[in-house]
C-alpha positions, 0 to 999 in steps of 0.5 A: 676367739681371735682367729688368723689364718696365715694362709687363706687359700682354699683349705684356709677359707673352709676353715674360717667358714667353719669357725666363723660363727664361734669366733669374734674375729677372723682375719687371713692372709694373702698374697695379693691385693686380688686375692684380699678383695675375695677374702673380704667377700667371704667375711674374713677380714683380709691382711696382704702377707708376702712371706717375708715381711710381717707389716704393723698391720700383720703385727698388730692382728698377732697380738690380738689372736688367740688361735692360730692357724699356719698353712704357709707352706715351708720352703728351703729356708723353712717356716715363715715364722721361725726362719732366720732373722724372722720376728718373735712370734711369742713377743708378737702373739702374747694372746696366743691360746691354740696353735693348728699347723696344716701339714701332709701325709706326704711326711710318712713317704711309701708303705708299699700299701700299707696302714700307717698311723701316727705312730709311725716315723716320718720317712718323707721322700720328696723335698717338699715333705722333708721341709713339712716335717722340719715345720712340724717339728719348728711349731711343735716345739714352739708349743712346748717352750711357750705352753701352747698347745699345737694341733699338727694337721696332716691332710691327705688330698684335698678336694671339695666344690671347684676342685673335683673330678665333676669339674675334670670330667667337664673340662676334659682333663679327666684321666683313669690313670692305672698302676695296680695296688696305687691308693690315694688318700682324700680328703673334704675340704669342709671336713678339714675346716670341720676337724680345726673348728673342732681341735680349736675349741678344745685347745687340743694339740698333738698329731692328727691324720685329716683324711676319710675313711677310705684310701681308694684307686684314683681311677675309682674316683673318676669313674663313679663321678662320670656314673653320677654325671651320666657321661662315659668315663674316659678310658683306662690308662697303665701308668707306666706308659702315661705322660705325667709333669715329674712332680704328678709321677712323683705322687704315684712313688708313694702308696699307703693308707692313712688311718684317721682313727685318732682324731675319730677317737676324740669323738669328731665324726667325718662329714664326708668319710668316703668319696661316693658320699662326698661326690654323692652329696655335691651332685645332688646340691649341685654344689660340685661347680664351687663359687 
């Protein structure tokens, strides 16, 4: 297994870590030399890629790649691998056996707090989610044309070491915004890595929601983290009167409970099935700060 991760950021590095003992090589792209040094330190062969020009080094990596993870967000011009004038991916990557595309549960849009599954039609609200649907379709079409299984991993809100409610409480940025009936879906970053590894080893394609078992009000997570830390949680604030950026406010415009039943039906087990288990593990192991 020769793995290439396009966009080896927070989730990409977790996937690389999950695959490190199983892959003959793991290569990851990043946009800067500074971040490339971080990848190298983590045991990932780094390649600088701006999302536009495929260098000779990246082309060489693509030629030997058997398992490709695409984590670079699309833009208005579409996915970097399928833009007009972009490379011939099939010609550059003849050894491909499996593709994983990291998408978002944002493609479902708003469902008024009801449960959603992969079989439900996408109805994205934001422009960024519309772009994700288009990118999903492009990758699935590529896989069908070239007989390569494509797994679309629809990720919910990502957190983990270095990015969590403990960090927000410690640095004074935690807030408990309350919007009655509002829930969010979340996923521990290590479970993203484990899910990608699981599907890639089985060469399994399809669309999968990668999210924990329990959608929950965001203020509850902050309260639980504060309880574990032994500190007073910030006071609850009504969503309507809170000062929020347009993007932050847009997240509250979508309310849904995302089911992970399809992923669990494959036999996969989430190590962090809910926020209580996950927060307790991070606090007890002192891993919440990250590296």
